[in-house]
Short mmCIF file of the C-alpha atoms (twelve columns), coordinates in Angstrom:
data_MODEL
# 
_entry.id   MODEL 
# 
loop_
_atom_site.group_PDB 
_atom_site.id 
_atom_site.type_symbol 
_atom_site.label_atom_id 
_atom_site.label_alt_id 
_atom_site.label_comp_id 
_atom_site.label_asym_id 
_atom_site.label_seq_id 
_atom_site.Cartn_x 
_atom_site.Cartn_y 
_atom_site.Cartn_z 
_atom_site.pdbx_PDB_model_num 
ATOM 1   C CA . MET A 1   -82.466 82.447 183.271 1 
ATOM 2   C CA . ALA A 2   -78.857 81.862 184.194 1 
ATOM 3   C CA . SER A 3   -76.236 82.259 181.475 1 
ATOM 4   C CA . PRO A 4   -73.892 79.300 180.707 1 
ATOM 5   C CA . PRO A 5   -70.616 79.249 182.571 1 
ATOM 6   C CA . ARG A 6   -67.790 81.054 180.818 1 
ATOM 7   C CA . PRO A 7   -65.500 77.957 180.600 1 
ATOM 8   C CA . LEU A 8   -68.253 75.995 178.831 1 
ATOM 9   C CA . LEU A 9   -68.889 78.881 176.433 1 
ATOM 10  C CA . GLY A 10  -65.204 79.107 175.575 1 
ATOM 11  C CA . LEU A 11  -65.043 75.378 174.911 1 
ATOM 12  C CA . SER A 12  -68.033 75.552 172.551 1 
ATOM 13  C CA . LEU A 13  -66.436 78.376 170.571 1 
ATOM 14  C CA . ALA A 14  -63.182 76.411 170.266 1 
ATOM 15  C CA . VAL A 15  -65.033 73.356 168.929 1 
ATOM 16  C CA . LEU A 16  -66.865 75.480 166.367 1 
ATOM 17  C CA . LEU A 17  -63.618 77.048 165.203 1 
ATOM 18  C CA . HIS A 18  -62.071 73.606 164.675 1 
ATOM 19  C CA . LEU A 19  -65.103 72.214 162.868 1 
ATOM 20  C CA . SER A 20  -65.680 75.203 160.566 1 
ATOM 21  C CA . PRO A 21  -63.053 74.114 157.937 1 
ATOM 22  C CA . LEU A 22  -64.592 70.635 157.828 1 
ATOM 23  C CA . LEU A 23  -68.071 72.027 157.382 1 
ATOM 24  C CA . ALA A 24  -66.877 74.333 154.601 1 
ATOM 25  C CA . SER A 25  -65.116 71.502 152.711 1 
ATOM 26  C CA . ALA A 26  -68.221 69.323 152.933 1 
ATOM 27  C CA . ALA A 27  -70.234 71.791 150.855 1 
ATOM 28  C CA . LEU A 28  -70.963 70.621 147.289 1 
ATOM 29  C CA . VAL A 29  -69.257 72.564 144.499 1 
ATOM 30  C CA . MET A 30  -71.104 72.555 141.173 1 
ATOM 31  C CA . GLU A 31  -69.066 72.588 137.938 1 
ATOM 32  C CA . ASP A 32  -70.918 73.360 134.723 1 
ATOM 33  C CA . GLY A 33  -70.051 72.616 131.084 1 
ATOM 34  C CA . TYR A 34  -70.834 68.883 130.866 1 
ATOM 35  C CA . THR A 35  -73.621 67.073 129.006 1 
ATOM 36  C CA . VAL A 36  -75.142 63.633 129.521 1 
ATOM 37  C CA . SER A 37  -76.526 61.749 126.508 1 
ATOM 38  C CA . THR A 38  -77.571 58.175 125.764 1 
ATOM 39  C CA . ALA A 39  -74.971 56.605 123.476 1 
ATOM 40  C CA . ALA A 40  -76.669 53.205 123.149 1 
ATOM 41  C CA . ASP A 41  -79.937 51.681 124.354 1 
ATOM 42  C CA . LEU A 42  -79.373 47.986 125.107 1 
ATOM 43  C CA . ASN A 43  -82.917 47.189 126.174 1 
ATOM 44  C CA . PRO A 44  -84.189 44.021 124.453 1 
ATOM 45  C CA . ARG A 45  -85.115 44.448 120.801 1 
ATOM 46  C CA . PRO A 46  -86.186 41.325 118.879 1 
ATOM 47  C CA . PRO A 47  -84.447 39.155 117.840 1 
ATOM 48  C CA . SER A 48  -81.818 40.272 120.387 1 
ATOM 49  C CA . THR A 49  -82.283 39.374 124.030 1 
ATOM 50  C CA . GLY A 50  -80.387 42.493 125.113 1 
ATOM 51  C CA . ALA A 51  -77.143 42.725 127.036 1 
ATOM 52  C CA . GLN A 52  -77.161 44.073 130.568 1 
ATOM 53  C CA . PRO A 53  -74.077 46.272 130.927 1 
ATOM 54  C CA . TYR A 54  -72.356 45.857 134.264 1 
ATOM 55  C CA . ALA A 55  -68.886 47.141 133.324 1 
ATOM 56  C CA . LEU A 56  -67.115 48.634 130.305 1 
ATOM 57  C CA . LEU A 57  -63.420 48.553 129.432 1 
ATOM 58  C CA . PRO A 58  -61.536 49.621 126.263 1 
ATOM 59  C CA . ARG A 59  -59.566 47.070 124.253 1 
ATOM 60  C CA . PRO A 60  -56.405 48.886 123.071 1 
ATOM 61  C CA . ARG A 61  -55.556 46.818 119.989 1 
ATOM 62  C CA . ALA A 62  -59.058 46.203 118.680 1 
ATOM 63  C CA . GLY A 63  -60.059 49.799 119.358 1 
ATOM 64  C CA . ASP A 64  -63.477 48.818 120.707 1 
ATOM 65  C CA . LEU A 65  -65.174 48.300 124.064 1 
ATOM 66  C CA . LEU A 66  -65.506 45.202 126.207 1 
ATOM 67  C CA . LEU A 67  -68.927 44.909 127.810 1 
ATOM 68  C CA . LEU A 68  -69.465 42.655 130.819 1 
ATOM 69  C CA . ASP A 69  -72.969 41.273 131.325 1 
ATOM 70  C CA . SER A 70  -72.735 39.955 134.876 1 
ATOM 71  C CA . THR A 71  -76.319 38.712 135.005 1 
ATOM 72  C CA . GLY A 72  -75.937 36.607 131.876 1 
ATOM 73  C CA . SER A 73  -72.257 35.754 132.566 1 
ATOM 74  C CA . VAL A 74  -71.383 36.861 129.034 1 
ATOM 75  C CA . LEU A 75  -68.711 39.092 127.506 1 
ATOM 76  C CA . TYR A 76  -69.564 41.294 124.530 1 
ATOM 77  C CA . THR A 77  -67.657 43.724 122.321 1 
ATOM 78  C CA . LEU A 78  -69.077 47.031 121.203 1 
ATOM 79  C CA . ALA A 79  -67.713 49.106 118.328 1 
ATOM 80  C CA . LEU A 80  -66.492 52.657 118.849 1 
ATOM 81  C CA . PRO A 81  -67.838 55.266 118.593 1 
ATOM 82  C CA . VAL A 82  -70.872 53.912 120.416 1 
ATOM 83  C CA . SER A 83  -74.049 54.545 118.448 1 
ATOM 84  C CA . ALA A 84  -77.739 53.813 118.822 1 
ATOM 85  C CA . ASP A 85  -77.516 51.265 116.000 1 
ATOM 86  C CA . GLY A 86  -74.507 49.467 117.482 1 
ATOM 87  C CA . GLU A 87  -75.233 45.852 118.338 1 
ATOM 88  C CA . PRO A 88  -73.057 44.080 120.957 1 
ATOM 89  C CA . ARG A 89  -71.192 41.084 119.595 1 
ATOM 90  C CA . ARG A 90  -70.786 38.045 121.824 1 
ATOM 91  C CA . LEU A 91  -67.156 37.277 122.690 1 
ATOM 92  C CA . ALA A 92  -67.329 34.520 125.304 1 
ATOM 93  C CA . GLY A 93  -69.232 33.237 128.296 1 
ATOM 94  C CA . GLY A 94  -72.588 31.690 128.931 1 
ATOM 95  C CA . ALA A 95  -73.873 28.914 131.124 1 
ATOM 96  C CA . GLY A 96  -71.090 26.948 132.801 1 
ATOM 97  C CA . THR A 97  -68.261 29.257 131.674 1 
ATOM 98  C CA . PHE A 98  -68.470 32.050 134.232 1 
ATOM 99  C CA . GLY A 99  -70.397 32.427 137.449 1 
ATOM 100 C CA . ARG A 100 -71.876 35.943 137.370 1 
ATOM 101 C CA . PRO A 101 -68.518 37.758 137.275 1 
ATOM 102 C CA . ARG A 102 -68.346 41.355 138.392 1 
ATOM 103 C CA . SER A 103 -64.734 42.231 137.603 1 
ATOM 104 C CA . VAL A 104 -62.742 42.050 134.380 1 
ATOM 105 C CA . ALA A 105 -59.360 43.351 133.180 1 
ATOM 106 C CA . VAL A 106 -57.857 43.768 129.690 1 
ATOM 107 C CA . ASP A 107 -54.119 43.483 128.967 1 
ATOM 108 C CA . GLY A 108 -52.046 45.043 126.195 1 
ATOM 109 C CA . ALA A 109 -52.751 42.154 123.803 1 
ATOM 110 C CA . ASP A 110 -56.554 42.418 124.283 1 
ATOM 111 C CA . ASN A 111 -56.743 39.298 126.447 1 
ATOM 112 C CA . VAL A 112 -59.591 39.565 128.945 1 
ATOM 113 C CA . TYR A 113 -59.254 38.302 132.521 1 
ATOM 114 C CA . VAL A 114 -62.450 37.433 134.384 1 
ATOM 115 C CA . ALA A 115 -62.798 37.188 138.154 1 
ATOM 116 C CA . ASP A 116 -65.043 34.131 138.435 1 
ATOM 117 C CA . ARG A 117 -65.919 34.516 142.096 1 
ATOM 118 C CA . GLU A 118 -68.500 31.738 142.226 1 
ATOM 119 C CA . HIS A 119 -65.868 29.197 141.165 1 
ATOM 120 C CA . GLY A 120 -62.901 30.873 142.886 1 
ATOM 121 C CA . ALA A 121 -61.004 31.050 139.605 1 
ATOM 122 C CA . ILE A 122 -59.578 33.542 137.123 1 
ATOM 123 C CA . ARG A 123 -60.375 32.952 133.463 1 
ATOM 124 C CA . LYS A 124 -58.469 34.249 130.441 1 
ATOM 125 C CA . VAL A 125 -60.332 35.020 127.214 1 
ATOM 126 C CA . ALA A 126 -58.205 35.455 124.075 1 
ATOM 127 C CA . PRO A 127 -59.255 37.967 121.386 1 
ATOM 128 C CA . SER A 128 -60.666 35.017 119.436 1 
ATOM 129 C CA . GLY A 129 -62.931 34.088 122.376 1 
ATOM 130 C CA . TYR A 130 -60.927 31.010 123.384 1 
ATOM 131 C CA . THR A 131 -61.247 30.676 127.176 1 
ATOM 132 C CA . THR A 132 -58.769 29.119 129.611 1 
ATOM 133 C CA . THR A 133 -58.264 29.097 133.382 1 
ATOM 134 C CA . ILE A 134 -55.036 30.657 134.669 1 
ATOM 135 C CA . ALA A 135 -55.636 30.535 138.445 1 
ATOM 136 C CA . GLY A 136 -57.714 28.449 140.835 1 
ATOM 137 C CA . GLY A 137 -58.345 25.649 138.386 1 
ATOM 138 C CA . TYR A 138 -57.356 22.816 140.739 1 
ATOM 139 C CA . SER A 139 -58.563 24.355 143.982 1 
ATOM 140 C CA . SER A 140 -61.984 24.159 145.565 1 
ATOM 141 C CA . GLY A 141 -63.538 26.448 148.130 1 
ATOM 142 C CA . THR A 142 -62.190 29.727 149.414 1 
ATOM 143 C CA . GLY A 143 -58.902 30.612 151.077 1 
ATOM 144 C CA . ARG A 144 -55.705 32.593 150.730 1 
ATOM 145 C CA . ARG A 145 -53.257 30.014 149.393 1 
ATOM 146 C CA . ASP A 146 -50.366 31.350 147.261 1 
ATOM 147 C CA . GLY A 147 -47.982 29.390 145.046 1 
ATOM 148 C CA . PRO A 148 -48.687 27.823 141.637 1 
ATOM 149 C CA . ALA A 149 -51.649 29.732 140.240 1 
ATOM 150 C CA . GLN A 150 -53.800 26.676 139.543 1 
ATOM 151 C CA . ASN A 151 -53.614 25.737 143.234 1 
ATOM 152 C CA . ALA A 152 -54.285 29.240 144.564 1 
ATOM 153 C CA . THR A 153 -57.425 30.108 146.498 1 
ATOM 154 C CA . PHE A 154 -59.275 33.395 146.884 1 
ATOM 155 C CA . SER A 155 -62.024 34.863 149.004 1 
ATOM 156 C CA . PRO A 156 -65.558 35.033 147.576 1 
ATOM 157 C CA . ASP A 157 -65.069 38.765 146.938 1 
ATOM 158 C CA . PHE A 158 -62.120 39.791 144.737 1 
ATOM 159 C CA . GLU A 159 -61.473 42.077 141.766 1 
ATOM 160 C CA . LEU A 160 -58.803 42.328 139.088 1 
ATOM 161 C CA . VAL A 161 -56.717 45.139 137.651 1 
ATOM 162 C CA . TYR A 162 -54.073 44.939 134.914 1 
ATOM 163 C CA . VAL A 163 -50.862 46.905 135.552 1 
ATOM 164 C CA . PRO A 164 -48.821 47.184 132.317 1 
ATOM 165 C CA . ARG A 165 -45.773 48.672 134.013 1 
ATOM 166 C CA . ILE A 166 -45.064 45.419 135.854 1 
ATOM 167 C CA . CYS A 167 -46.829 43.116 133.346 1 
ATOM 168 C CA . ALA A 168 -49.032 41.622 136.025 1 
ATOM 169 C CA . LEU A 169 -52.548 41.236 137.326 1 
ATOM 170 C CA . LEU A 170 -53.217 42.601 140.784 1 
ATOM 171 C CA . VAL A 171 -56.010 40.991 142.755 1 
ATOM 172 C CA . ALA A 172 -57.878 43.024 145.359 1 
ATOM 173 C CA . ASP A 173 -58.799 40.120 147.623 1 
ATOM 174 C CA . ARG A 174 -61.325 41.946 149.794 1 
ATOM 175 C CA . GLY A 175 -62.417 38.989 151.860 1 
ATOM 176 C CA . ASN A 176 -58.839 38.269 152.932 1 
ATOM 177 C CA . ARG A 177 -57.774 41.931 153.041 1 
ATOM 178 C CA . LEU A 178 -54.899 41.095 150.690 1 
ATOM 179 C CA . ILE A 179 -53.431 42.386 147.448 1 
ATOM 180 C CA . ARG A 180 -52.320 39.414 145.356 1 
ATOM 181 C CA . GLN A 181 -50.129 39.493 142.223 1 
ATOM 182 C CA . ILE A 182 -50.128 37.229 139.170 1 
ATOM 183 C CA . ASN A 183 -47.207 37.783 136.786 1 
ATOM 184 C CA . LEU A 184 -48.226 37.494 133.149 1 
ATOM 185 C CA . ARG A 185 -46.299 36.267 130.146 1 
ATOM 186 C CA . PRO A 186 -44.338 38.877 128.144 1 
ATOM 187 C CA . GLU A 187 -46.476 38.286 125.065 1 
ATOM 188 C CA . ASP A 188 -49.583 39.118 127.097 1 
ATOM 189 C CA . CYS A 189 -48.219 42.582 127.778 1 
ATOM 190 C CA . ALA A 190 -46.955 43.293 124.274 1 
ATOM 191 C CA . HIS A 191 -48.592 46.278 122.636 1 
ATOM 192 C CA . GLU A 192 -47.825 48.990 120.106 1 
ATOM 193 C CA . THR A 193 -45.732 51.670 121.799 1 
ATOM 194 C CA . GLN A 194 -43.232 54.343 120.920 1 
ATOM 195 C CA . LYS A 195 -40.517 51.740 121.457 1 
ATOM 196 C CA . GLY A 196 -41.800 49.735 118.507 1 
ATOM 197 C CA . LEU A 197 -42.000 52.851 116.373 1 
ATOM 198 C CA . GLY A 198 -38.421 53.674 117.375 1 
ATOM 199 C CA . ASN A 199 -37.179 50.282 116.203 1 
ATOM 200 C CA . THR A 200 -38.921 50.803 112.877 1 
ATOM 201 C CA . THR A 201 -37.338 54.228 112.488 1 
ATOM 202 C CA . VAL A 202 -33.870 52.866 113.241 1 
ATOM 203 C CA . SER A 203 -34.361 50.133 110.641 1 
ATOM 204 C CA . ILE A 204 -35.389 52.656 107.989 1 
ATOM 205 C CA . VAL A 205 -32.401 54.865 108.757 1 
ATOM 206 C CA . ALA A 206 -30.061 51.865 108.537 1 
ATOM 207 C CA . VAL A 207 -31.454 50.882 105.119 1 
ATOM 208 C CA . LEU A 208 -31.186 54.431 103.796 1 
ATOM 209 C CA . GLY A 209 -27.623 54.674 105.091 1 
ATOM 210 C CA . ALA A 210 -26.668 51.445 103.335 1 
ATOM 211 C CA . LEU A 211 -28.179 52.638 100.045 1 
ATOM 212 C CA . PHE A 212 -26.402 55.990 100.312 1 
ATOM 213 C CA . GLY A 213 -23.094 54.246 100.974 1 
ATOM 214 C CA . SER A 214 -23.609 52.007 97.940  1 
ATOM 215 C CA . VAL A 215 -24.246 55.023 95.698  1 
ATOM 216 C CA . ILE A 216 -21.111 56.789 96.973  1 
ATOM 217 C CA . GLY A 217 -19.051 53.644 96.449  1 
ATOM 218 C CA . PHE A 218 -20.363 53.277 92.892  1 
ATOM 219 C CA . LEU A 219 -19.464 56.875 92.061  1 
ATOM 220 C CA . VAL A 220 -15.988 56.550 93.539  1 
ATOM 221 C CA . ARG A 221 -15.230 53.311 91.685  1 
ATOM 222 C CA . HIS A 222 -16.405 54.547 88.291  1 
ATOM 223 C CA . PHE A 223 -15.348 58.198 88.251  1 
ATOM 224 C CA . TYR A 224 -12.379 58.624 90.586  1 
ATOM 225 C CA . PRO A 225 -9.784  56.699 88.459  1 
ATOM 226 C CA . PHE A 226 -10.568 58.868 85.408  1 
ATOM 227 C CA . HIS A 227 -10.137 62.155 87.240  1 
ATOM 228 C CA . ALA A 228 -7.153  60.881 89.188  1 
ATOM 229 C CA . GLY A 229 -5.385  60.016 85.976  1 
ATOM 230 C CA . SER A 230 -5.983  63.466 84.510  1 
ATOM 231 C CA . LEU A 231 -5.154  65.426 87.673  1 
ATOM 232 C CA . HIS A 232 -2.085  63.520 88.860  1 
ATOM 233 C CA . GLN A 233 -0.478  62.734 85.557  1 
ATOM 234 C CA . PRO A 234 3.337   62.665 85.983  1 
ATOM 235 C CA . LEU A 235 5.288   65.618 84.554  1 
ATOM 236 C CA . PHE A 236 7.677   63.441 82.629  1 
ATOM 237 C CA . GLN A 237 4.727   61.820 80.840  1 
ATOM 238 C CA . GLN A 238 3.420   65.258 79.838  1 
ATOM 239 C CA . GLY A 239 6.906   66.141 78.555  1 
ATOM 240 C CA . ALA A 240 7.169   62.913 76.611  1 
ATOM 241 C CA . GLU A 241 3.809   63.549 74.979  1 
ATOM 242 C CA . ALA A 242 4.939   67.040 74.091  1 
ATOM 243 C CA . ILE A 243 8.104   65.652 72.516  1 
ATOM 244 C CA . GLN A 244 6.080   63.181 70.448  1 
ATOM 245 C CA . GLU A 245 3.901   65.990 69.121  1 
ATOM 246 C CA . ASN A 246 6.754   67.256 66.867  1 
ATOM 247 C CA . PRO A 247 8.545   64.227 65.472  1 
ATOM 248 C CA . GLU A 248 10.234  66.334 62.740  1 
ATOM 249 C CA . GLU A 249 12.280  68.328 65.238  1 
ATOM 250 C CA . GLY A 250 15.828  67.294 65.957  1 
ATOM 251 C CA . HIS A 251 16.629  65.304 69.027  1 
ATOM 252 C CA . THR A 252 18.818  68.100 70.463  1 
ATOM 253 C CA . ASP A 253 16.090  70.722 70.003  1 
ATOM 254 C CA . GLN A 254 13.561  68.527 71.720  1 
ATOM 255 C CA . LEU A 255 15.781  68.017 74.736  1 
ATOM 256 C CA . LEU A 256 16.472  71.740 75.062  1 
ATOM 257 C CA . ARG A 257 12.751  72.559 74.901  1 
ATOM 258 C CA . HIS A 258 12.013  69.921 77.529  1 
ATOM 259 C CA . GLN A 259 14.668  71.365 79.901  1 
ATOM 260 C CA . LYS A 260 13.169  74.850 79.521  1 
ATOM 261 C CA . ARG A 261 9.772   73.549 80.516  1 
ATOM 262 C CA . ASN A 262 11.102  71.922 83.649  1 
ATOM 263 C CA . CYS A 263 12.911  75.029 84.787  1 
# 
C-alpha cells in the first residue's frame, strides 16, 4: 500500500496543531462544592391553582421576589427566604391584562415592566398592583417606529432590561435586530443608596454642630463677663479699694502708700 504524499501529510499535521487548542478548550471542566435543593414546590395544592414560574427577579425595596407566570399571564410575589410553606401572592395580571409575557424588569422603586409581546406594548405595574401602559398603547401591529412611546411599535419578539445607571429601560428588539431605549422618570429610579445615607449623616452633623455652638455661646455669655471683670480689673480701682479699707488713716499716708504700690 502506497504511503500518503509528504505534502499532504505535512498539511494534516499543521491542521491538527492549529485545532488542538480548540479541542482542549472544548473539554468540560467540573467544579465541585455546590448543592442543589428545592426551595419551594409550586405544584397545585388545593385551594391554590399553583403558579408556573417562568422567571424570577428580586424587588430591591420590598426585599422579596417577583415571579412571572407566563402561562397564566400573572405576576406574583414570593417572600424571602423562599421556603416550602411560602405561598405566592398575586400582584397583577390575568385575562386581558397581559398576553403571555416572557420578559419582565424591576426598577429601583419596585415598579415592574412587562413585555406584552402579544399586544406589542410595555406595561408598568406599581408596587400596589396598579397597571398602566407606557409604550405601544396607541399602536397596532408590529414595526420599528420610534418617537412618543405610546405610538412606538416593536417586533413580536422583544425583552426588557432595567439599567439604573442611565435610569432607562433597554429593549432587545430581536425581530428588528435593534436595541431600543425608554428613558424613565427620576422617581422610578429612586432607591436607597449611600448617597441618601450621606445626606442623613450631613444633616446629623449640622444639627450637632448647631447645638454645640449654642452651648458654647451660652457659656461665654454667662461666665465670661464675671471672669473678665476679676482678671482685667484696673489698677487704680484696686488702689482705690485699698485706700477705702483704712478710712482712719490720714489722707497723706494713704497717698504715700498708694505711690509705693505703683512703683
